[in-house]
N, C-alpha and C positions, 0 to 999 in steps of 0.2 A: 490452296492456289495462291501465289503470289502476285499481285498484280500492282503496276506503277502507273499512275496518270499524271500527264502533263499539268503542272500546277500554273505554267507560265500566265494563263488568263486571271489568276489571282493577283497579279500586279497591277492590273487595273482597279481602281477605286470602287466602279460601279459598272453594270451591263450585264446582258442577260447571258454570255459566255461564263463570266464569272460566276454568276448564280448556278448556273448548270455546272461547272467543275465543282463549286463547292458542296452544293445540294446533293451531288451524285457521290461524291466520296464519303459524306457522311452517311448517306443512306445505305451505301455499299456495307461500311463496316458495322452498323447497327444491325442490319439485318444478316449478315454474314460473317460472325466473330470468328469462325474456324479459319478465314482466310486471312492474308496479309495485304494490307493495303498501304501504299506508300505515294505520297506526292513529291514529284522531282522537278526542279527547275533550275536553269543558270542564273535567275534573276532573284533578286530578295524582293519579299513582299511581307505585308502585315497580315496577321491571321490570327483570330483566336483560337485557343487548344480544341483538338477534335479528338474525341475518345476514339481509339482503335485505328488511328492513321497516323503513320509516321511521315515526316517531313525531312526531306533529304535535299540540300542546296550544294551546287558545285559549280563555280564560275569558271570562265575562260572560254578560250576561242574553241572553234571547231565543235560546237555543241551537238549537232544533229549528226554529224558523220563521224566522230570520235568520241568525246567524252561522254556523251548518253548512252552509247552501246557498252561502253567500258564501266560506265556505271551500274547499268541493269545487269550486267554479266557479276560484278562484286557483290550486289544485293540479292542475287539469285533471283531474278525476276522472270517470272514465265511467261507473262503477257503485258504489253505496254499499251495503254489506251492514250493516242493523241486526242485530247479534248478539242483542239482548235486546229483543225484542217492540217496536222501534220503528224508524220511518225519518223524513226529514225532512217537514215539513208541506206544502213546496211541491214539486209533481212536475216538477222541472226536469231530471231525468236517472233513468235506470233504477235501480230500488232492489229489494232482496232484504231481507225480514224473517224471521228465525227466531223461530218460536212453540215455545218449550220443552214447554209442556203448557198446560192449560186450569185450571189451580190457581187463578188469580184469580177465576174465576167458580164455582168450587166452595168459596169461603169460605176459601181460603187464598191466598198470594202478595200482591203489593204493590198496594195501592188504586190508585197512579198506573197501572198497567199495566190494571186493571180499568175505569179510566175512559178511558183515552186510545186503547188499542189497537183496540177495537171499531170507532170513527170511522176508524181509519187503514184499516182492512181495508174498511169498508163503502163508502168514499170511493175505494177502488182506489189509495191512495198506495203501497203495495207493490206493485211489478211482478210479483213472485213470492214465493211463502211457502215456507220451508223449516222442515220438523218433524223430531224425530229418530227418529221410528218411525211406522208405518202406523197404529198404535193411535191416535196423536195427530192425524194426519192425518184419518181418517175422523171423530173427535171434532169437529175444527174445522170441517170441511165441513157436519158435522150442525147446527152451531151458527150459523155464519156464511154469508151468502149469496156464497160465493167459487166461480168456476168451477173445477171439479177438476183442468183443465190447470193451473192456476196454483199448485198445491200439491205439492210434491214431498217425499217422507219419504226422508231420508239418515240412516242410522246414525252414531253417534259412534264414538269409537275411544278407546283407553288409550293412555296414555304408554309409550313403549319402557322407562322405568325400572320399571313393574311387571312382574316376571317373577320366577320361582321363586328364592327365598334359601335357600340350605343351611341347615339348623335350628341356630340356638345357644341353642335354647330348652331348659332343663333342668329347668323346673320342672313344674306339672302342666298338663294341657291346658285349652283355653280356646275358646269361643266368641268371636267378634268381631263387633262391629258399627262402622262409620265411616260419617261423614256429619253432615248437621245433625240435631241432637237437639231434635226439635219434635214436636208432637201428629201430624202428618200421617205421620211415619214409624213411630208405633203401635209404638215399642220395648216397650211394656209388655207385650205379647203374649210376645214373645220371651221377655222377663226373667222372666214368670210360669211359663213352661214349664222354663226353666233352673232355677227354684227347685223346682220339682215333681222334676226330676231330682236335684237336691241333696238332697232332702227322701227320696229313693228310694236315697241313698247314692253317686251319682255324683260323684266327685273331679274336677269341672271347674269352672274359672272363667269369668267373663263381662268382657271388655275392651270398654269403650266410648270411641271416639274422634270428635273432632268439637266444632264449636260448640253450644254449649245456646242455645236460644231459646225462650222461653214455656213452658218445662218444668222441673220441679224434680226433680233426680236426686241422691239422696243416696247414699253409699258405703255398701255393707253387706257382711259377709263374704262373699269370694269375688269380688266385684263391684269391679272398678276403672275409675274413669273418669277418663280421662287428658285429656281437653280436646282442644284443638288439637295436632296432632302434627306434624312436617315430612313434607313428602311424601316424601322419601329415607327415612324410617322406616317408611312404609307397607308396602312389600314384603315385610319381613322378617314384619310383624305379620299379612298375608294368609297368607304361605306356611306359617306355623308353627301356624295356627290349626286346630283340629278341624272346624270350619265357620264361614264367614262367614254372617250372618244379617241380612235384610231384609225385614221384616215390613211394609213400606209400605202405606199405603192407597191411594195414588196417584203414578203415577210417568210422566214423559214420556219415559224411558229407561232410567235406573237405572245409570249410570255407576259406582258404587262396585260393583256387582256385575260388570262386565266388569272392571274392575281386579283384583278377587279371582280371578275364573277366569283370568285370563291369568298370576296367580301361582301356579295350580295349586291353589288352595282348592277344596274342598267348599263349596256354596253352598244355603241354604235361604232361599228367597225367596216373598212373597206370591203370590197368584194376579193381580195386577194384569196388565191387557192387555198393557202395554208390557214388563213384567218377563218374561212368558210368551212374548213375541216375542223378546227379547233371548236367554233361555237356550235357546230350540228344543229343549227337553227335556234339556238337559245338567244342570239343577239340580233339586233336590227342591223341591216348591211346597206350600204349605198356605194354605189361605184366611186372610186377615188376622185374621178373628174366630173362627178354630177353635183353641183354646188345646190341645186334645187332640191335633189334626193336628200342631201345632208340636212337642210332647211326643215323638209318634212319629218325626218327622222327625229331631229331635236326638238320639234314641235310635239311629236307622239308621245316622247318621254316625260315632257313637262305636264302633258295633259293626264297622263297616266302610266308611272313607272313602275308601280307595284307589280304587274304582270312581268315585265321585263327581269326586274330582280329575282322574281321566283324563279323564272326559266334558268337564269345565269347561275345562281345557287345550285340547283339540281343538277345542272350540266357539269358543273366543276367537281362533284363528287366522283365522277368517273376518272379523274385524274389524280395519283398520289406518288410519292416519290418512294415507297415501296415497291410498287408494280414497276417502275420506271428502273429501278436498282435490279430486281429480279430478271428484267428483260436483258438489260447490260450483261449480267452475269453469264445468261445464257450464250450471249454472243461472244464472249470471252472463252467459254468452253468449245464453242463451235470452232473459233480461230485456232484455238491448240488443237483440235481434230485435224482441221485442215493443214494445217501447216506440218504437224507430224505425220501426216499421211494415214 
């Protein structure tokens, strides 16, 4: 089977969709060397070499309507996987579309997706659809007229680089947030809870990593805003935190939460349905707008975080890229059967 995956998310320097595209392509090639896997894009991007994965780049106009369908025919591609809300506009071969969440229709996300994806779904141009959680699958089926048998929830996984790292941190304890810094992530509720603890005498800092978008975040005593940090530096930050905090208003999966769990961090997350599904009871949860609940959860991990660390590590073992790759390949095969009748 020859499969092409949309490599456009790799043009971004960081982000969950970039991680998903890269890790999935690598896992598919690793687990199924008998297949052919190709990353295709009309944009240039930086990438390390990936065994078993071809890279094809072709710039020019009319990518989705003309150039990509022509490229797929030339490369004898049997299934195309749109890893970021899109598939070709011509239904000439089986396609799979990943819908990561419905944030574009909730006032967040990219307007291009909000305009284009609905008609791709309504006209059946995606043979099959993948979501990263059952929560998003249900939401998608409620919003768009898609037959349920055409939508499959496949959980993501965290890279093997995310593992417990022996502590080399000799300073004060800290809470950690990593990910995009934007209004949807609701970082303010966690910061206010942390400030309340500091006023009560808790000697704990707060570290923020990730790209800052549409939000002003000034440093203050005890708060360190590191910006984007290399992926190789994140395991130590996760492992040595008093807790990883993720107060997001809305998620499709919550990959940073799983990365933190895999590093053995205690996690405090909002009650978003996808995050609750991911944690399976292994994390502490507080409503996104419950400031007092966040203060109490932070106090709980400062008193005794070891129990929550063990829960997180145990839960994280249920997720791996091998399983995710196997499930995606099954969807590719099913798309071929449906398309060819």
